[in-house]
C-alpha positions in Angstrom: -11.2 10.8 -25.8 -11.1 8.6 -22.6 -14.2 7.2 -21.0 -14.3 6.7 -17.3 -16.9 5.7 -14.7 -17.5 8.8 -12.4 -19.2 7.8 -9.0 -21.3 10.6 -8.0 -22.5 8.8 -4.8 -22.0 10.5 -1.6 -20.7 9.3 1.6 -23.6 7.6 3.9 -23.4 8.2 7.6 -23.8 4.7 9.4 -23.3 5.8 13.1 -22.5 8.8 15.1 -22.5 8.6 18.8 -21.2 10.1 21.9 -21.2 8.0 25.0 -20.5 9.7 28.3 -18.4 7.6 30.6 -17.9 10.1 33.4 -17.9 14.2 33.6 -14.5 14.2 32.2 -14.3 11.2 29.8 -16.4 10.6 26.5 -16.2 8.2 23.7 -17.2 9.6 20.1 -17.8 7.2 17.2 -18.5 8.3 13.6 -18.4 5.8 11.0 -19.5 6.6 7.1 -19.6 4.2 4.0 -17.8 5.9 1.0 -18.1 5.2 -2.6 -14.8 3.8 -3.0 -11.8 3.2 -0.5 -9.8 6.0 0.8 -6.1 6.0 -0.5 -4.2 3.7 1.7 -7.7 1.4 2.8 -8.9 -1.6 1.0 -12.5 -1.3 2.2 -15.2 1.5 1.7 -15.4 3.0 5.2 -14.3 6.2 6.7 -14.2 6.3 10.5 -13.2 8.1 13.6 -13.4 6.3 16.9 -12.0 8.6 19.9 -11.7 8.3 23.7 -11.3 11.9 25.0 -10.1 12.3 28.6 -9.9 15.6 30.3 -10.2 17.2 27.0 -7.3 15.1 25.5 -7.7 12.3 22.8 -5.8 9.6 24.6 -7.1 6.9 22.0 -8.2 7.3 18.3 -8.9 4.8 15.6 -9.1 6.2 12.2 -8.3 5.7 8.5 -7.2 9.4 7.3 -6.5 9.3 3.7 -3.1 7.8 2.7 -2.3 6.5 6.1 -4.6 3.6 5.8 -6.3 2.0 9.1 -4.3 3.1 12.2 -4.6 4.1 15.8 -3.2 6.6 18.0 -2.4 5.6 21.6 -0.9 8.4 23.8 0.5 10.4 20.7 2.0 6.9 18.9 0.5 5.7 15.7 0.2 2.0 15.0 -1.1 0.6 12.0 -3.7 -2.5 12.4 -5.5 -4.8 9.9 -9.0 -3.8 9.3 -11.5 -6.8 8.9 -15.2 -5.5 9.7 -16.9 -2.6 11.1 -18.1 -4.7 14.0 -14.8 -6.1 14.8 -13.3 -2.4 14.5 -16.0 -1.4 17.2 -15.4 -4.3 19.3 -11.5 -3.8 19.3 -12.2 -0.2 20.1 -14.1 -0.7 23.0 -11.8 -3.3 24.2 -9.1 -1.0 24.2 -11.2 1.8 25.9 -11.7 -0.7 28.7 -8.1 -1.5 28.8 -7.2 2.2 28.9 -9.7 2.8 31.8 -8.3 0.1 34.0 -4.9 1.7 33.8 -5.8 5.0 35.2 
């Protein structure tokens, strides 16, 4: 018989917000603390930060299970090193501002 620790703790929603930038552009940020790291991540957060323009996601940071921390920019997927939630949000908003200046 094997004995193991089972974690029945549920995910805890830390942040869910939608910021309207213009009639056709908004940002949605959702961050959860999860009981254990997702496959491919070394931290206990699950997140999705997205910039939507004209109903198209043009920028998204997420850590889909198995893929680890990465961002999508115009359909391309790029890995990045996760440090803290605060830095993640700062980096995302920096990319949003850069993206908005390019339009």
